[in-house]
SEMAR-175615 format. One record per residue (C-alpha): x, y, z; residue number from 1. Coordinates in Angstrom, 1 decimal, padded with zeros to 4 digits. Example, Ala and Ser with C-alpha at 12.3 -4.5 7.8 and 13.67 -1.06 7.14 Angstrom:
BEGIN
+--------+--------+--------+-----+
:     px :     py :     pz : num :
+--------+--------+--------+-----+
:  012.3 : -004.5 :  007.8 :   1 :
:  013.7 : -001.1 :  007.1 :   2 :
+--------+--------+--------+-----+
//
This chain:
BEGIN
+--------+--------+--------+-----+
:     px :     py :     pz : num :
+--------+--------+--------+-----+
: -003.6 : -009.6 : -089.6 :   1 :
: -006.0 : -008.3 : -092.3 :   2 :
: -009.1 : -006.5 : -091.4 :   3 :
: -011.6 : -008.8 : -092.8 :   4 :
: -011.4 : -012.7 : -093.1 :   5 :
: -013.4 : -015.5 : -094.2 :   6 :
: -013.3 : -018.9 : -092.5 :   7 :
: -015.4 : -022.0 : -092.8 :   8 :
: -017.0 : -024.6 : -090.5 :   9 :
: -019.3 : -027.3 : -090.4 :  10 :
: -022.2 : -026.1 : -088.5 :  11 :
: -022.5 : -026.5 : -085.6 :  12 :
: -018.8 : -026.9 : -084.8 :  13 :
: -017.3 : -024.0 : -083.1 :  14 :
: -014.0 : -024.2 : -084.4 :  15 :
: -012.8 : -022.9 : -087.8 :  16 :
: -011.2 : -024.2 : -091.3 :  17 :
: -009.4 : -021.7 : -093.8 :  18 :
: -011.2 : -023.4 : -097.1 :  19 :
: -014.5 : -025.1 : -097.3 :  20 :
: -012.5 : -028.2 : -098.3 :  21 :
: -010.6 : -028.2 : -095.3 :  22 :
: -013.8 : -028.3 : -093.2 :  23 :
: -015.1 : -031.3 : -094.9 :  24 :
: -011.7 : -033.2 : -093.9 :  25 :
: -012.9 : -032.7 : -090.3 :  26 :
: -015.8 : -034.9 : -090.9 :  27 :
: -019.3 : -035.0 : -091.4 :  28 :
: -022.0 : -036.8 : -089.4 :  29 :
: -025.8 : -036.7 : -089.8 :  30 :
: -026.6 : -033.6 : -087.8 :  31 :
: -023.4 : -031.7 : -089.4 :  32 :
: -024.4 : -031.2 : -093.0 :  33 :
: -024.3 : -027.4 : -093.4 :  34 :
: -020.9 : -026.1 : -094.4 :  35 :
: -020.8 : -022.2 : -093.2 :  36 :
: -019.0 : -019.3 : -094.6 :  37 :
: -018.1 : -016.7 : -092.1 :  38 :
: -016.9 : -013.6 : -092.6 :  39 :
: -015.4 : -011.7 : -089.5 :  40 :
: -014.2 : -008.3 : -089.3 :  41 :
: -011.5 : -006.8 : -086.7 :  42 :
: -013.8 : -003.9 : -085.6 :  43 :
: -015.5 : -002.9 : -082.5 :  44 :
: -019.5 : -003.6 : -082.7 :  45 :
: -022.3 : -003.2 : -080.3 :  46 :
: -024.6 : -005.1 : -082.5 :  47 :
: -022.8 : -008.3 : -082.8 :  48 :
: -024.1 : -011.6 : -082.5 :  49 :
: -020.9 : -013.8 : -082.4 :  50 :
: -017.2 : -013.1 : -081.9 :  51 :
: -014.3 : -015.2 : -083.5 :  52 :
: -010.5 : -015.8 : -081.8 :  53 :
: -008.6 : -015.8 : -084.7 :  54 :
: -004.9 : -016.5 : -085.0 :  55 :
: -002.4 : -013.6 : -085.4 :  56 :
: -000.6 : -015.4 : -088.0 :  57 :
: -000.9 : -015.1 : -091.8 :  58 :
: -002.7 : -017.9 : -093.7 :  59 :
:  000.5 : -019.7 : -094.9 :  60 :
:  001.4 : -020.1 : -091.9 :  61 :
: -001.8 : -021.6 : -090.3 :  62 :
: -001.8 : -024.1 : -093.0 :  63 :
:  001.0 : -025.7 : -091.8 :  64 :
: -000.7 : -025.9 : -088.2 :  65 :
: -003.3 : -028.8 : -087.8 :  66 :
: -007.0 : -027.7 : -087.5 :  67 :
: -007.4 : -029.1 : -084.1 :  68 :
: -004.3 : -027.5 : -083.1 :  69 :
: -004.8 : -024.1 : -084.1 :  70 :
: -007.6 : -023.3 : -082.0 :  71 :
: -009.6 : -020.6 : -084.0 :  72 :
: -012.9 : -020.5 : -082.7 :  73 :
: -016.6 : -018.9 : -082.9 :  74 :
: -018.1 : -017.8 : -079.6 :  75 :
: -021.7 : -016.6 : -078.8 :  76 :
: -020.6 : -013.8 : -076.5 :  77 :
: -017.8 : -011.4 : -076.4 :  78 :
: -016.9 : -012.4 : -072.8 :  79 :
: -016.4 : -016.0 : -073.9 :  80 :
: -014.3 : -015.0 : -076.7 :  81 :
: -011.9 : -012.9 : -074.5 :  82 :
: -011.8 : -015.4 : -071.8 :  83 :
: -010.4 : -017.7 : -074.4 :  84 :
: -008.3 : -015.2 : -075.9 :  85 :
: -006.5 : -014.5 : -072.4 :  86 :
: -006.2 : -018.4 : -071.7 :  87 :
: -004.6 : -019.5 : -074.7 :  88 :
: -002.4 : -016.2 : -075.0 :  89 :
: -003.3 : -012.8 : -075.7 :  90 :
: -000.4 : -012.6 : -078.4 :  91 :
: -001.7 : -015.7 : -080.2 :  92 :
: -005.2 : -014.7 : -081.1 :  93 :
: -007.2 : -011.7 : -082.1 :  94 :
: -010.8 : -010.7 : -081.2 :  95 :
: -012.9 : -010.6 : -084.2 :  96 :
: -016.5 : -009.7 : -084.7 :  97 :
: -018.8 : -011.8 : -086.9 :  98 :
: -020.2 : -009.8 : -089.8 :  99 :
: -022.1 : -012.3 : -091.6 : 100 :
: -022.5 : -016.1 : -091.8 : 101 :
: -024.2 : -017.9 : -094.9 : 102 :
: -024.4 : -021.3 : -096.3 : 103 :
: -021.7 : -022.3 : -098.4 : 104 :
: -023.2 : -024.0 : -101.4 : 105 :
: -021.4 : -027.9 : -102.2 : 106 :
: -021.5 : -027.4 : -105.8 : 107 :
: -018.5 : -024.8 : -105.0 : 108 :
: -016.5 : -027.2 : -103.3 : 109 :
: -013.2 : -028.2 : -105.2 : 110 :
: -013.4 : -032.1 : -104.6 : 111 :
: -010.3 : -032.7 : -106.5 : 112 :
: -008.2 : -031.1 : -103.7 : 113 :
: -010.0 : -033.4 : -101.0 : 114 :
: -009.8 : -036.4 : -103.2 : 115 :
: -006.3 : -036.0 : -103.3 : 116 :
: -005.8 : -035.3 : -099.8 : 117 :
: -007.8 : -038.4 : -098.9 : 118 :
: -005.8 : -040.5 : -101.7 : 119 :
: -002.3 : -038.9 : -100.2 : 120 :
: -003.5 : -040.4 : -096.7 : 121 :
: -004.7 : -043.5 : -098.0 : 122 :
: -001.5 : -044.0 : -099.5 : 123 :
:  000.5 : -043.4 : -096.4 : 124 :
: -001.5 : -046.0 : -094.5 : 125 :
: -000.5 : -048.6 : -097.4 : 126 :
:  002.9 : -047.6 : -096.9 : 127 :
:  002.7 : -048.2 : -093.0 : 128 :
:  001.2 : -051.7 : -093.5 : 129 :
:  004.4 : -052.8 : -095.9 : 130 :
:  007.0 : -051.7 : -093.2 : 131 :
:  008.7 : -054.7 : -091.4 : 132 :
:  008.1 : -055.0 : -087.7 : 133 :
:  011.5 : -055.2 : -085.8 : 134 :
:  011.1 : -057.4 : -082.5 : 135 :
+--------+--------+--------+-----+
//
C-alpha cells in the first residue's frame, strides 16, 4: 500500500470513496453538501485529529468492491480506528493518519463519468422491466 493516499467523502459521512464522482453517487441530502478531499498518510503522529482505516488492496481491486462493502472509514480517535480494524480483520485494513482535509471544488467534478454511470443504471432498469415474468 502507498505511504500517502487520497480519498473523498460527502461530509459528514464517515465512509470513504476513491473519487469525488464516486462520493456523489452515494447520495447527497440537504445536510450533506460538502465534498471533502482527505489526504491520509501511513505514519505515526501524536498530533493527528482523525484516523482512517484503509483497505490493504491496490486501487484497481478496490474499484471492484461496492463502496458500502469496502468499509474504509474515518474515525475521531485512534482507539476507535484500531478497534474497527481488529473487528474487521487486521490483514484487511491498515491504520492511516488524516494529514489534511479540504473542500473539493464542485467545478472540478467530472460530471460525464457520473452521468454515464447513472445512464447505465437507468438502462439496466429498463431492461429489467422488459423481461417477461414466468409463473
